[in-house]
Backbone as CSV, one residue per row, in Angstrom:
resi,resn,N_x,N_y,N_z,CA_x,CA_y,CA_z,C_x,C_y,C_z
1,MET,40.524,-128.608,77.091,41.640,-127.511,76.515,41.760,-126.958,75.502
2,LYS,42.150,-125.764,75.382,42.805,-125.055,74.585,43.382,-125.360,73.238
3,LYS,43.117,-125.063,71.894,44.153,-125.541,70.988,45.602,-125.099,70.875
4,ASN,46.361,-125.577,70.612,47.762,-125.723,70.671,48.056,-125.034,69.451
5,ASN,48.409,-123.809,69.253,48.850,-123.109,67.872,50.073,-123.464,67.314
6,SER,50.791,-124.139,67.930,52.423,-123.565,68.223,53.275,-124.995,67.175
7,MET,52.078,-126.049,67.040,52.481,-127.505,66.147,52.977,-127.158,64.845
8,LYS,52.694,-126.573,63.956,53.331,-126.168,62.839,54.558,-125.250,62.746
9,ASN,54.156,-124.118,63.642,55.334,-123.234,63.541,56.699,-123.576,64.434
10,ASP,56.273,-124.677,65.691,57.442,-125.073,66.699,58.206,-126.520,66.304
11,PHE,58.179,-126.831,64.872,58.498,-127.893,64.292,60.084,-128.110,64.527
12,ILE,60.060,-129.366,65.285,61.873,-129.931,65.366,61.546,-131.282,64.861
13,GLY,63.172,-131.697,65.163,63.382,-133.059,64.892,63.065,-133.605,63.683
14,ARG,62.945,-135.228,63.548,62.908,-135.791,62.391,63.153,-135.625,61.124
15,ASP,65.094,-135.016,61.418,65.835,-134.683,60.177,65.636,-136.013,59.303
16,ASP,66.162,-137.074,59.703,66.325,-138.163,58.787,64.944,-138.046,57.930
17,PRO,63.732,-138.178,58.546,62.558,-138.224,57.259,62.531,-136.376,56.459
18,GLN,62.506,-135.754,56.914,62.914,-134.544,56.095,64.122,-134.987,54.910
19,LYS,65.301,-135.528,55.422,65.929,-135.869,53.828,65.524,-136.838,53.085
20,ILE,64.788,-137.845,53.473,64.376,-138.997,52.459,63.347,-138.392,51.771
21,PHE,62.450,-137.606,52.539,61.368,-136.495,51.543,61.811,-135.672,50.809
22,LYS,63.037,-134.773,50.722,63.490,-134.194,49.830,64.257,-135.281,48.518
23,SER,65.126,-135.990,49.100,65.806,-136.949,48.132,64.015,-137.611,47.217
24,PHE,63.364,-138.024,47.577,62.211,-138.676,47.151,61.582,-138.098,46.068
25,LEU,61.383,-136.502,46.484,60.684,-136.021,45.340,61.285,-135.837,44.130
26,PHE,62.653,-136.159,44.047,63.082,-136.133,42.704,63.928,-137.321,41.615
27,GLN,63.917,-138.023,42.887,64.687,-139.740,42.458,63.080,-140.066,41.373
28,GLU,63.496,-141.011,40.590,62.697,-141.879,39.499,62.728,-143.018,39.451
29,ASN,63.210,-143.853,41.056,62.605,-145.250,41.102,61.213,-145.187,42.003
30,ASN,61.054,-144.364,43.246,60.278,-144.635,43.971,59.036,-143.600,43.578
31,ARG,58.305,-143.844,43.489,57.230,-143.081,43.462,56.039,-142.847,44.783
32,ILE,56.361,-143.911,45.864,55.403,-143.727,46.657,56.266,-143.693,48.049
33,LEU,55.720,-142.796,48.982,56.635,-142.222,50.364,55.577,-142.779,51.457
34,ASN,55.909,-143.599,52.053,55.086,-144.634,52.872,55.694,-144.216,54.302
35,ILE,54.348,-143.625,55.168,55.038,-142.973,56.742,53.945,-143.929,57.313
36,HIS,54.838,-144.527,58.319,53.643,-145.239,59.335,54.211,-145.598,60.279
37,SER,53.843,-145.791,61.486,54.295,-145.921,63.012,53.581,-147.281,63.955
38,ASP,53.649,-148.427,63.540,53.501,-149.365,64.288,52.145,-149.367,65.101
39,ASN,51.132,-148.747,64.671,49.895,-148.821,64.737,49.781,-147.525,65.763
40,GLN,50.711,-146.865,66.020,50.430,-145.407,66.929,49.345,-144.314,66.107
41,GLY,48.846,-144.038,67.035,48.519,-143.064,67.114,49.069,-141.663,67.826
42,GLY,49.257,-140.531,67.499,49.790,-139.241,67.821,50.977,-138.864,68.025
43,ILE,51.510,-139.949,66.869,53.200,-140.093,66.920,53.544,-138.922,65.952
44,GLY,53.009,-138.128,65.630,52.990,-136.849,64.178,52.829,-136.865,63.178
45,LYS,52.040,-137.866,62.671,52.213,-137.965,60.983,51.642,-137.172,60.290
46,THR,50.565,-136.520,60.992,49.914,-135.351,60.098,50.745,-134.299,60.272
47,TRP,51.590,-134.226,61.379,52.271,-132.745,61.616,53.770,-133.358,60.496
48,LEU,54.056,-133.984,60.408,55.422,-134.275,59.779,54.632,-134.043,57.944
49,LEU,53.153,-134.567,57.204,53.009,-134.052,56.333,52.792,-132.716,55.794
50,LEU,52.488,-132.016,56.977,52.223,-130.409,57.177,53.477,-129.945,56.944
51,ARG,54.707,-130.626,57.483,55.988,-130.178,57.680,56.731,-130.395,55.821
52,PHE,56.323,-131.129,55.269,56.766,-131.641,54.094,56.006,-130.382,53.089
53,GLN,55.040,-130.555,53.284,54.480,-129.086,52.308,55.017,-127.580,52.700
54,GLU,55.538,-127.816,53.762,56.250,-126.698,54.172,57.496,-126.500,53.542
55,ILE,58.094,-127.438,53.384,59.245,-127.460,52.311,59.214,-127.704,51.044
56,CYS,57.813,-127.840,50.602,57.349,-127.622,49.111,57.557,-126.274,48.643
57,MET,56.376,-125.709,49.806,56.237,-123.959,49.557,57.842,-123.398,49.468
58,TYR,58.564,-123.554,50.251,59.716,-122.789,50.474,61.036,-123.050,49.719
59,GLU,61.207,-124.527,50.251,62.396,-124.860,49.387,62.368,-125.004,47.762
60,PHE,60.986,-125.552,47.212,60.773,-126.255,45.866,59.503,-125.689,45.253
61,LYS,59.407,-124.168,45.484,58.156,-123.185,45.192,58.025,-123.296,43.630
62,ASN,58.880,-123.155,42.994,58.799,-123.537,41.075,58.975,-124.851,40.983
63,LYS,59.019,-125.427,41.271,59.474,-127.040,40.993,58.602,-127.809,41.118
64,ILE,57.843,-127.860,42.369,56.729,-128.670,43.173,55.395,-128.128,42.403
65,PHE,54.244,-128.740,42.652,53.304,-128.651,42.948,51.918,-129.570,43.442
66,PHE,51.477,-129.111,44.487,50.958,-129.513,45.804,49.287,-129.014,45.703
67,LEU,48.825,-129.666,46.503,47.206,-128.925,47.180,47.936,-128.900,48.193
68,PRO,46.910,-127.486,48.568,47.504,-127.201,49.934,46.440,-127.835,51.128
69,GLU,45.601,-128.575,50.939,44.519,-129.503,51.491,45.414,-130.638,51.543
70,LEU,45.359,-131.802,52.713,45.709,-132.823,52.746,44.374,-133.494,52.352
71,ILE,44.988,-134.837,51.703,43.596,-135.536,51.547,43.141,-136.606,52.379
72,ASP,42.576,-136.307,53.390,42.360,-136.756,54.777,41.301,-137.986,54.563
73,LEU,41.582,-139.510,54.725,40.926,-140.151,54.564,39.876,-140.567,55.661
74,TYR,39.997,-139.682,56.382,39.224,-139.493,57.973,37.273,-139.339,57.089
75,ASP,38.123,-138.555,56.196,36.451,-137.808,55.634,35.961,-139.075,55.052
76,THR,34.546,-139.110,55.382,33.872,-140.110,54.422,33.564,-139.976,53.420
77,ASN,33.812,-138.690,52.943,33.466,-138.614,51.265,34.555,-139.379,50.304
78,TYR,35.615,-139.920,51.138,36.724,-141.193,50.411,36.371,-142.525,50.959
79,ARG,34.946,-142.884,50.983,34.609,-144.135,51.640,34.516,-144.956,50.110
80,THR,34.417,-144.555,49.125,34.294,-145.464,47.895,35.170,-144.777,46.796
81,PRO,35.374,-145.936,45.892,36.390,-145.351,44.409,35.956,-144.098,44.216
82,ILE,34.400,-144.336,43.898,34.149,-142.582,42.984,34.327,-141.542,43.957
83,GLY,33.997,-141.441,45.348,33.874,-140.104,46.474,35.901,-140.065,45.854
84,ILE,36.794,-140.545,46.250,37.921,-140.502,46.178,37.931,-140.006,44.780
85,MET,37.720,-140.394,43.792,38.588,-139.609,42.629,37.147,-138.423,42.423
86,GLU,36.426,-138.124,42.863,35.552,-136.902,42.859,36.182,-135.896,43.858
87,THR,36.483,-136.692,44.825,37.074,-135.219,45.888,38.283,-134.812,45.420
88,ILE,39.364,-135.875,45.040,40.725,-135.176,44.220,40.367,-134.447,43.426
89,ALA,39.202,-134.751,42.398,39.105,-133.927,40.952,38.712,-132.252,41.502
90,ILE,37.873,-132.077,42.489,37.217,-130.898,42.916,38.550,-130.414,43.607
91,LYS,39.317,-130.810,44.369,40.610,-130.185,44.513,41.392,-129.686,44.108
92,PHE,41.826,-130.548,42.627,42.317,-129.974,41.441,41.855,-128.556,40.869
93,LYS,40.709,-129.350,40.506,39.947,-128.084,39.886,39.688,-126.768,40.635
94,GLU,39.770,-126.653,42.360,39.891,-125.337,42.626,41.459,-124.867,42.218
95,ASN,42.210,-125.576,41.981,43.420,-124.890,41.946,43.854,-124.961,40.573
96,SER,42.633,-125.026,39.604,43.356,-125.167,38.327,42.029,-125.287,37.169
97,GLU,42.221,-125.001,35.652,41.187,-125.261,34.909,40.713,-126.351,34.499
98,TYR,41.711,-127.375,35.070,41.707,-128.861,34.340,40.393,-129.285,35.022
99,PHE,40.159,-131.073,34.594,39.322,-131.924,35.265,38.308,-131.500,34.770
100,GLY,37.933,-130.688,33.571,36.412,-130.457,32.993,35.856,-131.806,32.607
101,ALA,36.362,-132.935,31.965,35.797,-134.451,31.498,35.165,-134.419,32.683
102,PHE,36.417,-135.126,33.436,35.082,-135.630,34.528,34.461,-135.258,35.273
103,SER,34.801,-133.530,35.546,33.511,-132.734,36.067,32.199,-133.352,35.678
104,LYS,32.276,-132.976,33.946,30.932,-133.146,33.352,30.382,-134.581,33.494
105,LEU,31.360,-135.506,33.348,31.175,-136.786,33.850,29.692,-137.127,35.270
106,MET,30.382,-136.151,36.411,29.972,-136.163,37.398,28.847,-135.538,37.331
107,THR,28.670,-134.516,37.009,27.409,-133.722,36.715,26.090,-134.537,35.997
108,ASP,26.739,-135.377,35.007,25.748,-136.212,34.268,24.984,-137.838,35.032
109,TYR,25.594,-137.562,35.930,25.934,-139.050,36.972,24.923,-138.621,38.075
110,TYR,24.967,-137.564,38.644,23.999,-137.236,39.561,22.704,-136.191,38.781
111,SER,22.648,-135.923,37.450,21.762,-135.476,37.005,19.831,-136.591,37.192
112,PRO,19.397,-136.053,37.869,18.172,-136.674,38.080,17.252,-137.617,36.954
113,SER,17.805,-136.997,35.406,17.518,-137.769,34.381,18.413,-138.588,33.730
114,SER,19.680,-138.804,34.332,20.489,-139.830,33.783,20.098,-141.147,34.075
115,LYS,20.127,-142.002,33.161,19.410,-143.504,33.124,20.677,-144.516,32.888
116,ASN,21.723,-143.547,32.603,22.850,-145.055,32.256,24.377,-144.528,33.458
117,LYS,23.797,-144.847,34.821,24.573,-144.310,35.974,25.689,-145.407,36.019
118,LYS,25.704,-146.771,35.994,26.158,-147.733,35.686,27.644,-147.558,34.867
119,GLU,27.350,-147.092,33.544,27.762,-147.141,32.265,28.876,-145.645,32.823
120,LEU,28.245,-144.943,33.441,28.947,-143.752,33.350,30.148,-144.141,34.562
121,LEU,30.221,-144.955,35.990,31.014,-145.093,36.147,31.641,-145.966,36.322
122,GLN,31.644,-146.379,35.233,32.476,-147.692,34.590,33.657,-146.938,33.599
123,LYS,33.470,-145.690,33.283,33.897,-144.513,32.585,34.849,-143.979,33.457
124,ALA,34.323,-143.757,34.826,34.784,-142.504,35.753,36.254,-142.598,36.015
125,GLU,36.884,-143.945,36.274,38.052,-144.130,36.855,39.643,-143.885,35.351
126,ARG,39.189,-144.140,34.266,39.803,-143.775,32.740,39.598,-141.965,32.650
127,ILE,38.320,-141.581,32.760,38.397,-140.045,32.583,39.102,-139.316,33.450
128,PHE,38.973,-139.887,34.761,39.643,-139.193,35.501,41.329,-139.318,35.290
129,PHE,41.669,-140.432,35.032,43.187,-140.515,34.965,44.017,-139.430,33.358
130,GLU,42.578,-139.323,32.441,42.971,-138.473,31.561,42.832,-137.463,31.535
131,ASP,41.944,-136.967,32.578,41.895,-135.681,32.779,43.284,-134.921,33.913
132,PHE,43.506,-136.145,34.577,44.829,-136.102,35.349,45.965,-135.906,34.727
133,SER,46.317,-136.944,33.810,47.196,-136.878,32.773,47.553,-135.524,31.896
134,GLU,46.292,-134.886,31.541,46.294,-133.619,30.590,46.924,-132.604,31.928
135,PHE,46.293,-132.971,33.032,46.917,-132.052,34.182,48.725,-131.508,34.066
136,CYS,49.103,-132.951,34.420,50.577,-132.986,34.409,51.187,-132.799,33.197
137,LYS,50.659,-132.783,32.400,51.461,-132.157,30.791,51.714,-130.792,30.954
138,LYS,50.410,-130.516,31.110,50.474,-128.707,31.355,51.290,-128.161,32.001
139,LYS,51.157,-128.647,33.495,51.860,-128.172,34.461,53.633,-128.064,34.597
140,GLN,53.879,-129.201,34.008,55.417,-129.569,33.559,56.271,-129.421,35.340
141,GLN,55.505,-130.127,36.260,56.391,-130.058,37.839,56.075,-131.042,37.803
142,ARG,56.801,-131.543,39.226,56.474,-132.678,40.203,55.084,-132.374,40.740
143,ILE,54.234,-133.274,40.861,52.884,-133.306,41.113,52.976,-134.100,42.431
144,VAL,52.378,-133.523,43.383,52.804,-134.114,44.736,51.315,-134.455,45.700
145,LEU,50.791,-135.856,45.802,49.767,-135.644,46.586,49.849,-135.931,48.122
146,PHE,49.357,-134.902,49.049,49.968,-135.767,50.358,48.334,-136.445,50.812
147,VAL,48.178,-137.664,51.526,47.587,-138.678,51.709,47.503,-138.908,53.363
148,ASP,46.390,-138.416,53.830,46.950,-138.954,55.746,45.602,-139.898,56.183
149,SER,46.026,-140.435,57.263,44.816,-141.219,57.884,44.558,-142.373,56.875
150,TYR,45.727,-142.916,56.263,45.411,-144.137,55.541,44.900,-145.400,56.225
151,GLU,45.279,-144.892,57.819,44.534,-146.446,58.465,42.727,-146.812,58.638
152,HIS,42.173,-145.874,57.958,40.439,-145.703,57.542,40.359,-146.586,56.468
153,MET,41.563,-146.513,55.363,41.352,-147.925,54.696,41.634,-148.902,55.001
154,ARG,41.738,-149.654,56.058,42.323,-151.003,56.478,41.555,-151.558,57.144
155,GLY,39.537,-150.696,57.733,39.132,-151.507,58.485,38.726,-152.682,57.974
156,GLU,37.710,-153.994,58.690,36.982,-154.660,57.647,35.906,-154.016,56.867
157,GLU,35.190,-153.068,57.017,34.574,-152.330,56.044,35.222,-151.929,54.482
158,SER,36.767,-151.652,55.195,37.369,-151.046,53.618,38.305,-151.984,53.033
159,THR,38.246,-152.894,53.340,39.259,-154.326,52.537,39.199,-153.961,51.367
160,TYR,38.316,-154.098,51.055,38.031,-153.762,49.147,38.780,-152.677,48.451
161,LEU,38.285,-151.399,49.563,38.734,-149.901,49.251,40.415,-149.985,49.321
162,SER,41.038,-150.274,50.262,42.575,-150.619,50.450,43.269,-151.072,49.124
163,SER,42.245,-152.308,48.481,42.826,-153.170,47.918,43.110,-152.491,46.227
164,TRP,42.097,-152.024,46.478,41.668,-151.046,44.941,42.749,-150.059,45.288
165,LEU,42.897,-149.110,45.866,44.094,-148.404,45.728,45.393,-148.390,45.659
166,GLU,45.685,-149.730,46.145,47.204,-150.203,46.593,47.390,-150.183,44.939
167,LYS,46.286,-151.826,44.238,46.393,-152.689,43.336,46.293,-151.762,41.990
168,ASP,45.361,-150.883,42.060,44.853,-150.402,40.973,44.955,-149.066,41.003
169,PHE,44.393,-148.086,41.620,44.479,-146.687,41.727,45.840,-145.929,41.595
170,PHE,46.805,-146.501,42.751,47.936,-145.214,43.260,48.953,-145.723,41.682
171,PRO,48.709,-146.882,41.031,49.788,-147.287,40.255,49.492,-146.392,39.245
172,LYS,47.999,-146.168,38.833,47.757,-145.283,37.227,48.174,-143.633,37.405
173,PHE,48.937,-143.485,38.328,49.375,-141.835,38.377,50.268,-141.788,37.581
174,PRO,50.238,-140.741,36.686,51.425,-140.363,36.046,53.109,-140.737,36.473
175,GLN,53.811,-140.297,35.646,55.533,-140.815,36.376,55.639,-139.587,36.952
176,ASN,55.204,-138.418,36.705,55.681,-137.477,37.380,55.071,-136.942,38.737
177,VAL,54.160,-137.795,39.120,53.405,-137.543,40.475,53.888,-138.786,41.693
178,ARG,54.168,-137.784,42.505,54.479,-138.377,43.972,53.821,-138.858,44.828
179,LEU,53.547,-139.636,45.566,52.302,-139.885,46.480,53.157,-140.258,48.029
180,VAL,52.462,-139.131,48.883,53.125,-139.360,50.112,52.035,-139.732,51.079
181,VAL,52.199,-141.007,51.666,50.607,-141.942,52.403,50.901,-142.133,53.592
182,ALA,50.644,-141.528,54.608,50.622,-141.620,55.916,49.075,-142.258,56.858
183,GLY,49.924,-143.400,57.440,48.735,-144.059,58.511,49.646,-145.100,59.506
184,ARG,48.863,-145.369,60.168,49.205,-146.207,60.852,49.963,-147.039,60.868
185,ASN,49.566,-148.049,59.867,50.583,-149.274,59.017,50.994,-149.363,58.091
186,PRO,52.085,-149.760,57.120,52.406,-149.645,56.049,51.700,-150.164,55.064
187,LEU,51.846,-149.846,53.988,50.985,-150.526,52.453,51.370,-152.043,52.552
188,SER,50.124,-152.629,52.420,50.313,-154.214,52.357,49.557,-154.858,50.687
189,ASP,48.944,-154.590,50.519,48.141,-154.999,49.383,48.941,-154.217,48.005
190,ILE,50.050,-153.611,48.158,50.802,-153.180,46.703,51.652,-153.744,46.645
191,ASP,51.670,-153.820,45.025,53.252,-154.785,44.539,54.497,-154.105,44.455
192,ARG,55.139,-154.098,45.416,56.511,-153.555,45.237,57.392,-153.643,44.105
193,GLY,56.575,-154.786,43.482,57.796,-154.979,42.118,57.607,-153.753,40.949
194,LYS,56.543,-153.616,40.990,55.619,-152.710,40.016,55.904,-151.056,40.371
195,ILE,55.458,-150.681,41.773,55.822,-149.259,41.656,56.751,-148.989,43.103
196,GLY,57.481,-148.142,42.632,59.091,-148.237,43.796,58.056,-147.376,44.903
197,ILE,58.693,-147.868,45.990,57.964,-147.346,47.233,59.313,-147.073,48.688
198,GLU,59.278,-145.869,48.980,60.024,-145.704,50.207,59.260,-145.356,51.626
199,ASP,60.191,-146.097,52.257,59.258,-146.133,53.813,59.818,-145.232,54.888
200,ILE,59.047,-144.504,55.555,59.735,-144.027,56.691,58.454,-144.431,57.805
201,HIS,59.282,-144.852,59.004,59.023,-145.558,59.820,58.929,-144.889,61.134
202,LEU,57.781,-143.836,61.633,58.119,-142.731,62.792,58.141,-143.660,64.003
203,GLU,58.898,-143.490,64.617,59.345,-143.724,66.455,58.906,-142.319,67.075
204,PRO,58.702,-142.487,68.309,58.337,-141.704,69.089,59.860,-140.735,69.429
205,PHE,59.189,-139.456,70.316,60.200,-138.891,70.095,61.363,-138.917,71.469
206,LYS,62.840,-139.197,71.170,63.493,-139.166,71.908,63.369,-138.261,73.085
207,LEU,64.234,-138.697,74.352,64.243,-137.319,75.420,64.641,-136.060,74.811
208,GLU,65.508,-136.028,74.375,66.545,-134.566,74.017,65.620,-133.905,72.863
209,GLU,64.705,-134.958,71.999,64.148,-133.996,71.137,62.638,-133.498,72.189
210,ILE,62.171,-133.899,73.173,60.865,-133.613,73.844,61.597,-132.085,74.516
211,ILE,62.727,-132.116,74.705,63.356,-130.916,75.705,63.490,-129.864,74.561
212,GLU,63.738,-130.522,73.466,63.941,-129.025,72.536,62.881,-128.515,71.933
213,TYR,62.053,-129.187,71.991,60.382,-128.652,71.428,60.168,-127.669,72.561
214,TRP,60.138,-128.261,73.699,59.720,-127.297,75.024,61.192,-126.131,75.221
215,LYS,61.923,-126.028,74.959,62.912,-125.395,75.014,62.647,-124.161,73.861
216,LYS,62.174,-124.685,72.493,61.920,-123.610,71.697,60.390,-122.946,72.012
217,HIS,59.455,-123.957,72.173,58.311,-123.288,72.770,58.274,-122.175,74.145
218,PHE,58.862,-122.184,74.558,59.151,-121.508,75.762,60.262,-120.385,76.186
219,ASN,61.121,-120.410,74.818,62.169,-119.231,74.645,62.977,-119.713,75.585
220,ALA,63.390,-120.677,75.579,64.286,-120.870,76.980,65.810,-121.443,76.041
221,ALA,67.016,-120.696,76.424,68.396,-121.057,76.218,68.690,-122.284,76.311
222,ASP,68.531,-122.803,77.536,69.002,-124.424,77.669,68.231,-125.097,78.763
223,GLN,68.663,-126.078,79.088,67.300,-126.974,79.949,67.452,-126.202,81.281
224,GLN,68.246,-125.927,81.586,68.501,-124.979,83.198,67.014,-124.014,83.068
225,SER,67.462,-123.117,82.159,66.372,-122.214,81.678,64.958,-122.980,81.819
226,LEU,64.658,-123.290,80.692,63.599,-124.422,80.999,63.065,-124.936,82.202
227,GLN,63.744,-125.234,83.089,63.637,-125.913,84.693,63.445,-124.700,85.470
228,SER,63.977,-123.955,85.114,63.296,-122.565,85.586,61.999,-121.841,85.426
229,ILE,61.776,-121.477,83.991,60.619,-121.451,83.626,59.561,-122.017,84.317
230,LEU,59.327,-123.607,84.080,58.360,-124.706,84.683,58.758,-124.672,85.835
231,GLU,59.528,-124.061,86.601,59.823,-124.385,88.210,59.474,-125.906,88.190
232,LEU,60.136,-127.049,87.319,60.507,-127.911,87.969,62.199,-128.413,88.092
233,SER,62.278,-129.236,88.750,63.800,-130.085,88.559,64.150,-131.002,87.345
234,GLU,65.629,-131.441,87.315,65.494,-132.149,86.193,65.104,-133.707,86.287
235,GLN,64.793,-134.024,87.242,63.570,-135.381,87.270,62.264,-135.135,87.064
236,GLN,61.853,-133.973,87.747,60.335,-133.656,87.351,60.098,-133.215,85.878
237,LEU,61.270,-132.784,85.476,60.710,-132.324,83.925,60.763,-133.872,83.025
238,GLU,61.771,-134.939,83.249,62.184,-135.966,82.889,60.957,-137.232,82.794
239,LEU,60.299,-136.598,83.710,59.035,-137.162,84.406,57.756,-136.974,83.326
240,PHE,57.578,-135.748,83.195,56.970,-135.099,82.025,57.082,-135.581,81.035
241,ALA,58.115,-136.032,80.692,59.239,-136.119,79.135,58.346,-137.578,79.037
242,GLN,58.589,-138.472,80.031,58.498,-139.748,80.208,56.957,-139.995,79.767
243,LEU,55.869,-139.463,80.816,54.284,-139.762,80.565,54.101,-139.282,79.220
244,SER,54.645,-138.498,78.569,54.184,-138.185,77.340,54.186,-139.217,75.984
245,GLN,54.833,-140.425,76.267,55.629,-141.488,75.842,56.268,-141.107,74.579
246,GLY,56.787,-139.892,74.016,57.399,-139.560,73.331,56.319,-138.897,71.996
247,LYS,55.094,-139.151,72.182,54.234,-138.629,71.099,53.863,-137.297,70.935
248,PRO,54.358,-136.666,69.767,54.588,-135.208,69.678,53.218,-134.494,69.997
249,ILE,51.984,-135.078,70.225,50.557,-134.706,70.115,50.514,-134.425,71.897
250,LEU,51.222,-135.010,72.732,51.135,-135.257,74.035,52.066,-133.804,74.642
251,VAL,53.600,-133.919,73.622,54.479,-132.995,73.793,54.351,-131.864,73.839
252,ALA,53.187,-131.520,72.926,52.333,-130.305,72.517,51.377,-129.614,73.537
253,LEU,50.569,-130.940,74.023,49.517,-130.414,74.775,50.381,-129.988,76.000
254,PHE,51.180,-130.486,76.369,51.930,-130.069,77.721,52.013,-128.585,77.614
255,VAL,52.373,-128.028,76.833,52.597,-126.598,76.296,51.264,-125.949,76.734
256,ASP,50.422,-126.468,75.731,48.735,-125.998,76.189,48.243,-126.196,77.926
257,TRP,48.480,-127.380,77.836,48.022,-127.467,79.500,49.146,-126.454,80.123
258,PHE,50.230,-126.489,80.636,51.151,-125.340,81.384,50.645,-124.137,81.127
259,ASN,50.231,-123.561,79.992,49.614,-122.330,79.677,48.580,-122.171,80.515
260,ARG,47.635,-122.957,81.096,46.714,-123.049,81.903,46.956,-122.535,83.009
261,TYR,47.850,-122.966,83.544,48.480,-122.786,84.952,47.778,-122.564,85.988
262,ASP,46.650,-123.250,85.836,45.664,-122.534,87.444,45.777,-123.432,88.482
263,ALA,44.832,-123.287,89.628,45.581,-123.842,91.205,45.189,-125.904,90.482
264,ASP,44.410,-125.990,89.900,44.278,-127.245,89.681,45.133,-128.225,88.456
265,PHE,45.376,-127.294,87.599,46.136,-128.213,86.620,47.953,-127.778,87.015
266,SER,48.293,-127.280,87.878,49.238,-126.661,87.894,50.906,-127.922,88.124
267,SER,51.655,-128.011,87.240,52.883,-128.646,87.753,52.493,-129.283,88.880
268,LYS,52.884,-128.587,89.860,52.950,-129.214,91.507,52.063,-129.889,91.740
269,ASN,50.890,-129.303,91.557,49.457,-130.420,92.049,49.769,-131.455,91.238
270,ILE,50.133,-131.709,90.192,49.753,-132.730,89.018,50.689,-133.777,89.336
271,LEU,52.050,-133.403,90.043,53.162,-134.379,90.304,52.792,-134.719,91.825
272,GLN,52.152,-134.011,92.566,51.373,-134.844,94.158,50.406,-135.769,93.305
273,LYS,49.479,-135.598,92.721,48.684,-136.864,91.972,49.787,-137.982,91.865
274,LEU,50.522,-137.950,91.101,51.380,-138.816,90.287,52.345,-139.711,91.747
275,GLU,52.435,-139.065,92.680,53.067,-139.717,93.493,52.524,-141.445,94.020
276,LYS,53.440,-142.448,94.284,52.917,-143.600,94.808,52.023,-144.447,93.679
277,ARG,51.647,-143.954,92.290,50.723,-143.971,90.922,51.686,-145.270,90.131
278,SER,50.850,-146.013,89.828,51.885,-147.185,89.106,51.745,-146.254,87.494
279,LEU,53.037,-146.641,86.962,52.619,-145.709,85.474,51.691,-145.957,84.722
280,SER,51.062,-146.912,84.436,49.855,-146.595,83.478,48.691,-145.556,84.573
281,GLU,48.670,-145.701,85.907,47.716,-144.639,86.286,48.779,-143.415,86.184
282,GLN,49.799,-142.976,85.964,50.508,-141.464,85.918,50.089,-141.184,84.672
283,THR,50.011,-142.126,83.816,49.509,-141.744,82.245,48.535,-141.534,82.214
284,ALA,47.563,-142.134,82.728,46.131,-141.795,82.322,46.007,-140.351,83.307
285,ILE,46.400,-140.167,84.574,46.310,-138.904,84.947,47.067,-137.402,83.830
286,PHE,47.851,-137.821,83.148,48.625,-136.934,82.351,47.943,-136.846,81.409
287,GLU,47.250,-137.480,80.611,46.588,-137.520,79.348,45.263,-137.088,79.908
288,GLU,44.544,-137.577,81.099,43.635,-136.314,81.592,43.805,-135.249,81.536
289,ALA,44.883,-134.714,82.286,44.789,-133.043,82.377,45.478,-132.454,81.265
């Protein structure tokens, strides 16, 4: 299936999470915004993070500094404490002249002639936060880090890492730093009495949001126009919406799938396959298509 390039440009819905995010940026009590989804994938967490970045860029350009790249914990570079600190420092150094002391420490650590690697590792966290604090003082803006795919820190092999992040690492960020952490499940090891956290629980799209997305993408003025463009009845359109399970990734992929619209993948052809099938079988056919 070809890639759908409309996901960022055609953002719809999630009005309440956007309001929460805008308020969160400048409040003093909460320093972590935790986005989670009852262990569901494809629910739009990454999509929402990208939208939040757009808000920072276009609505708070002079008040917010953020990395253009998400800190995506799916990347195996983030599977150790030193890997997390080093990768964040590298990303910040690409956008500023700071993190020199930490960079030098890592150069020494990786040097073949280094004989005190254990001592350097013990210093790493302290020097990382000294550099980060210096960066924050010079910037004098709200600093926002966007962390995605946090569920990869909660596997059996990553229990230590998630505990370190939530109990030790996250709370040490300076006061003008805000963390937006997205994963399938809420943060569970962090002490909410020591650091303020606000939660966003993402639900699947409602029918009207799915229809709104498709209307926007297909340039349809209303639902009747949308049905005409897609050559679907109201019931057939709602069936496709139901099969998407309200997951934004499937809602968006329907657009891509429809644009293929050949003899094998036309909506009429798929609907014929769906007749007299169980809901689970219907969903499997829809996702396969």
